[in-house]
N, C-alpha and C positions, 0 to 999 in steps of 0.2 A: 513420279512418272507413270506408275501403274495405275494409279487412281485415274490421273488425267486421260490415260488411254482407253481405259474401261469407259469412263464417262463418255469419251467421243464414240467409241464403238456402239454404245448403248443409244446414244443420240441418233446416230445414224440408223440403227435398227427401228426406233421408234417412228422414223419418217417412213418406214414400210416399202422402201424401194428395192433394197437389197438385204441379204443376210450376212452380217458381219460378225467376226469372233476375234477374240484376243487370246493367243497362245504362246508358247515358248517352243524352242527348237533345241534338240540335243541329239547327236549322232553318237554312233559307237566309237568313232575316233576321238571324241572328247570336245568336238565343236559345240558351243552352245551360244544361244541368241536369247536375250531376255524377252522380248516381245516380237511377236509377228502378228500383223493384221491381216486377216483372212476374209475374202469377200466372194460370197457364194462358192466355198469350198476351194478357193484358189489364193494362194499367198499374195498379197497387194504390197506390203511394205514391211522392213525390218527395223527394230529400234533396239538399241543398248544404252543403258545409263552408266555413265562413267563420272567418277569424282572430279578428275583432274587430267585424265589421261587423254593427250592430243595426238597419239599415233593410232592410226586406223587398226581397228581389231581384225585379226587374222579371221576369226570366225565370221565377222561380218562380211569381209571379203569373200570366204568360201561360200556362204550361203547365197549372198548376193549374185555371184557369178552362176552358182548352181541352179537358182531359181529364175535368174533374170528379172530381179526386182530390185528397187532402191533399198539402200541401207544407210540409216540415220544414226549417227553415233552422238548422243546428247551429253554434254560435258557441264557439270554443275560449278565448278571453280574457275572457269576459264571463259573469258570474252573472246569467243572464236566464230569465224564461219570461213570452212575450207571445203572446197569441192575436189573430188578425186575421179579419176577415170571410172567408167562404168557404173555411174549413178550411186557413188559413195560419198557421204558428207559427215564432217565433224561440225556440230554446231553448239553454241551456248544454249543451255537448256531453257534459261529464262528468256532468252530472245526468240527462240524457236517454237516453244511449245504453243504459243498463241497463234502461230501461223497453221497448226494442224486443227485447231478446234475452231 
């Protein structure tokens, strides 16, 4: 997933219209997000990779609400598409990654 998101950000930067970055987030309370895509110094979307967990991440919920951006939890071992309030989603990685690229 890291390679896919990094390629995506690089592809967007090559288009030259905006400046994109790929980072992670961690705060002092221990909330961690694997990936955040940043557009022109503003967070755009949050992503986390999970093996099979289909319970929405507390860190994803926390940062999604705090930053008011969508959170995508991509699950490797499950075939799932589930939407939650406040723009939070659990998606099968193999089905959803092509949608972002």
